[in-house]
C-alpha atoms as one frame of an Amber mdcrd trajectory, in Angstrom:
protein
  -6.819-122.528 -35.689  -7.734-119.348 -37.610 -10.007-119.556 -40.641  -7.791
-118.966 -43.684 -10.585-119.396 -46.249 -11.693-116.037 -47.650 -15.294-115.106
 -47.033 -17.543-114.355 -49.986 -20.454-112.216 -48.750 -22.032-112.042 -52.213
 -22.048-115.833 -52.560 -23.450-116.209 -49.049 -26.237-113.752 -49.808 -27.032
-115.561 -53.057 -27.198-118.898 -51.244 -29.531-117.437 -48.629 -31.779-115.976
 -51.348 -31.878-119.259 -53.273 -32.686-121.213 -50.117 -35.447-118.743 -49.251
 -36.956-119.176 -52.718 -36.685-122.965 -52.527 -38.429-123.053 -49.161 -41.280
-120.671 -49.921 -44.639-122.518 -49.857 -45.552-122.235 -53.586 -42.207-123.694
 -54.661 -42.339-126.450 -52.038 -45.898-127.234 -53.104 -44.888-127.728 -56.740
 -41.757-129.689 -55.888 -43.431-131.912 -53.287 -46.526-132.714 -55.347 -44.470
-133.397 -58.473 -42.046-135.609 -56.564 -44.674-137.851 -54.955 -46.774-138.156
 -58.148 -43.743-138.974 -60.305 -42.507-141.445 -57.697 -45.907-143.155 -57.650
 -45.972-143.500 -61.428 -42.354-144.613 -61.590 -42.773-147.184 -58.832 -45.878
-148.616 -60.527 -44.156-148.911 -63.910 -40.989-150.470 -62.510 -42.812-152.960
 -60.271 -45.140-153.960 -63.118 -42.233-154.547 -65.501 -40.383-156.609 -62.905
 -43.400-158.803 -62.166 -44.216-159.178 -65.872 -40.738-160.570 -66.445 -41.087
-163.249 -63.771 -42.681-166.671 -64.337 -45.529-166.094 -61.887 -48.855-167.891
 -61.698 -51.976-165.692 -61.438 -52.079-166.265 -57.662 -48.396-165.437 -57.293
 -48.814-162.323 -59.445 -51.654-161.177 -57.209 -49.562-161.754 -54.091 -46.633
-159.897 -55.618 -48.950-156.988 -56.392 -50.068-156.856 -52.770 -46.464-156.853
 -51.600 -45.607-153.968 -53.933 -48.659-152.018 -52.696 -47.412-152.215 -49.118
 -43.852-151.497 -50.220 -45.018-148.365 -52.050 -46.710-147.123 -48.875 -43.409
-147.478 -47.003 -41.479-145.826 -49.834 -43.968-142.928 -49.917 -43.532-142.354
 -46.178 -39.744-142.422 -46.567 -39.849-139.983 -49.496 -42.084-137.606 -47.559
 -39.784-137.782 -44.533 -36.757-137.040 -46.716 -38.507-134.155 -48.490 -39.558
-132.467 -45.247 -36.251-133.133 -43.485 -33.817-132.159 -46.231 -35.744-129.825
 -48.565 -37.937-128.007 -46.039 -35.251-128.273 -43.364 -37.388-129.357 -40.399
 -38.408-132.473 -38.523 -41.555-134.110 -40.063 -43.548-134.164 -36.835 -46.777
-134.863 -38.746 -45.588-138.451 -39.307 -43.781-138.827 -35.986 -44.004-142.257
 -34.372 -45.099-141.161 -30.903 -48.872-141.525 -30.605 -49.145-142.748 -34.202
 -50.933-146.024 -33.390 -53.515-144.316 -31.189 -54.291-141.645 -33.795 -54.348
-144.208 -36.591 -56.724-146.393 -34.568 -59.065-143.481 -33.923 -59.056-142.758
 -37.637 -59.881-146.392 -38.393 -62.842-146.293 -36.008 -64.186-143.060 -37.487
 -63.808-144.236 -41.085 -65.483-147.582 -40.434 -68.243-145.975 -38.375 -69.223
-143.294 -40.864 -69.267-145.768 -43.763 -71.321-148.281 -41.766 -73.777-145.520
 -40.871 -73.989-144.516 -44.539 -74.784-148.058 -45.671 -77.336-148.421 -42.868
 -79.207-145.343 -44.124 -79.086-146.660 -47.692 -80.437-150.019 -46.489 -83.257
-148.335 -44.563 -84.179-146.563 -47.787 -84.372-149.893 -49.602 -81.222-149.411
 -51.660 -79.007-152.103 -50.101 -79.925-155.697 -49.341 -77.657-158.631 -48.499
 -78.281-161.648 -50.748 -75.259-163.760 -49.844 -71.725-163.720 -48.569 -68.189
-164.658 -49.486 -65.609-166.205 -47.234 -62.949-164.225 -45.375 -60.607-164.928
 -48.313 -61.729-161.619 -49.821 -60.187-159.565 -47.014 -56.517-159.917 -48.036
 -57.482-158.856 -51.567 -58.169-155.341 -50.325 -55.804-154.868 -47.404 -52.674
-153.943 -49.361 -54.556-151.647 -51.745 -56.230-149.674 -48.965 -52.909-149.337
 -47.128 -51.261-147.981 -50.265 -54.064-145.543 -51.137 -54.540-144.402 -47.555
 -50.862-143.574 -47.107 -49.791-142.024 -50.376 -52.995-140.102 -51.098 -52.954
-138.563 -47.623 -49.290-137.662 -48.031 -50.106-135.926 -51.320 -53.415-134.214
 -50.498 -53.057-133.451 -46.790 -49.310-133.671 -46.135 -48.226-131.667 -49.160
 -51.148-129.850 -50.819 -53.191-128.936 -47.742 -50.273-128.196 -45.440 -48.288
-126.029 -47.841 -51.286-124.082 -49.175 -52.317-123.462 -45.566 -48.858-122.160
 -44.720 -49.101-119.825 -47.706 -52.780-118.782 -47.927 -54.304-119.912 -44.640
 -56.526-122.746 -43.448 -59.739-121.905 -45.274 -58.124-121.642 -48.694 -56.145
-124.831 -48.053 -59.275-126.733 -47.058 -61.252-125.601 -50.113 -58.388-126.117
 -52.574 -57.320-129.551 -51.297 -60.927-130.787 -51.148 -61.615-129.579 -54.704
 -58.439-131.218 -56.018 -59.243-134.440 -54.155 -62.683-134.568 -55.763 -61.304
-133.702 -59.198 -58.685-136.464 -58.957 -61.482-139.042 -58.644 -63.140-137.926
 -61.887 -60.685-140.143 -63.787 -61.990-143.264 -61.998 -64.392-145.731 -63.626
 -68.088-144.779 -63.448 -67.206-141.291 -62.185 -69.505-138.322 -62.663 -69.553
-134.679 -61.670 -71.845-135.597 -58.784 -69.363-138.243 -57.618 -66.464-135.781
 -57.803 -68.497-133.187 -55.913 -69.427-135.760 -53.272 -65.802-136.798 -52.742
 -64.788-133.153 -52.443 -67.330-132.098 -49.830 -67.480-135.261 -47.746 -64.014
-136.827 -47.898 -62.112-133.634 -48.671 -63.584-131.842 -45.665 -63.557-134.852
 -43.321 -59.955-135.865 -44.056 -58.774-132.257 -43.959 -60.493-131.816 -40.600
 -58.887-134.995 -39.235 -55.495-133.534 -40.109 -56.399-130.154 -38.614 -57.547
-131.564 -35.274 -54.355-133.550 -34.737 -51.937-131.570 -36.924 -50.650-135.004
 -37.960 -51.402-137.423 -40.786 -52.058-140.663 -38.907 -55.752-140.124 -38.121
 -56.469-139.102 -41.720 -54.565-142.138 -43.011 -56.531-144.492 -40.749 -59.830
-142.866 -41.675 -59.053-143.135 -45.383 -58.074-146.806 -45.061 -61.141-147.816
 -43.048 -63.521-145.863 -45.304 -62.358-147.817 -48.358 -61.979-151.164 -46.582
 -65.401-151.081 -44.918 -67.167-149.996 -48.085 -65.505-152.593 -50.310 -64.099
-155.525 -48.334 -67.004-155.762 -45.903 -70.111-154.376 -47.621 -69.115-155.396
 -51.165 -69.810-151.948 -52.621 -67.752-150.399 -55.408 -64.980-148.170 -54.048
 -64.627-144.924 -56.005 -65.944-146.631 -59.129 -63.918-149.846 -58.835 -65.919
-153.067 -58.420 -64.931-154.682 -55.145 -65.950-158.151 -53.880 -66.667-158.122
 -50.162 -67.661-160.481 -47.392 -71.277-159.477 -48.015 -72.833-159.859 -51.464
 -75.376-157.067 -51.860 -78.185-156.220 -54.206 -78.070-152.477 -54.768 -81.103
-150.865 -56.329 -82.906-147.559 -56.348 -82.039-143.998 -57.321 -78.360-143.124
 -57.571 -78.874-140.254 -55.165 -79.697-142.862 -52.507 -77.172-145.582 -53.417
 -74.363-143.750 -55.204 -74.855-145.993 -58.232 -71.913-147.761 -59.836 -69.425
-145.317 -58.320 -70.158-146.537 -54.790 -71.875-145.409 -51.610 -69.537-142.428
 -51.254 -71.418-140.776 -54.162 -74.737-141.087 -52.302 -76.670-138.389 -50.504
 -76.424-140.245 -47.151 -72.617-140.207 -47.410 -72.594-136.530 -48.339 -74.772
-135.608 -45.376 -73.211-137.846 -42.716 -69.540-137.491 -43.629 -69.789-133.758
 -44.274 -71.596-133.217 -40.970 -68.867-135.115 -39.133 -66.210-133.176 -41.016
 -67.799-129.870 -39.995 -67.919-131.048 -36.370 -64.206-131.854 -36.497 -63.520
-128.480 -38.106 -65.254-126.814 -35.175 -63.085-128.838 -32.794 -59.943-127.770
 -34.648 -61.150-124.153 -34.543 -61.832-124.406 -30.811 -58.314-125.726 -30.266
 -56.874-122.758 -32.141 -55.531-124.869 -34.993 -56.636-122.526 -37.792 -53.949
-120.210 -39.149 -54.003-117.017 -41.139 -52.582-116.409 -44.611 -48.864-115.608
 -44.619 -49.544-111.931 -45.440 -51.781-111.616 -42.364 -49.060-113.153 -40.205
 -46.441-110.873 -41.742 -48.487-107.768 -40.931 -49.656-108.751 -37.465 -46.807
-110.961 -36.297 -46.266-114.700 -36.585 -47.679-115.427 -33.135 -50.872-113.411
 -33.601 -53.923-115.628 -32.896 -56.177-116.054 -35.884 -59.759-117.247 -35.804
 -61.293-116.337 -39.166
């Protein structure tokens, strides 16, 4: 059957131009970051108001909070999938299910290992000593929170900020910018300091960015982020990013803040900065060796999209 609808070349050109503007990296960066941050705030406000209106005991309120933490992680994944699929117009392979459990498990092992090594160095320096322990009841207190933070923060800082800046300005700029923003975001936490923000930027910003670069997916970074927080707080009983956290072990932490991280937690310590940053640099080298670094968009425009780029 012949097409009887008149064509409108001007309207088609305008639609193409608008779509091109919408899908350019700076615009996607603003839209994506704003969407996930606003969704996080909105979800927190709505869930809090709902729970406040229910006749819940303190224990029930705590359980409800854990449920909403996990629910927010699922909502954040769904929002990210929808943003990439319908706004960017591509399949979100970085959160694809195939191989997700393996990558997530590797991330868990790395996060737990580097934090355990950090605390071991602090203990050898006399800054950490176990004086008692709690029962395993403390573990569920942290599980939902670390799931929530590990998922939505990695979606924001690696899935949106890192990935879209990299597509626009290249890998090195994306790594520096996302790490700096990640450190700055923690300055609003309790007991934060410029040293703590700097430590988060160079150790976690580089390490988590490198985990994404090696795999080109988010699952390893999510697992690493979860295990880092869980091991530090739920197991070793150390404050996590400034928040007091009861753990299985009850420690006595003493000595210079450069050794222990002080009230912000072990991640603000020199051992964490050295160990985590060293591991992050090793993973960056691996990503480089695999050819996972990309050039700024202008470089690719001049030399061709498929041109290899190493620096």
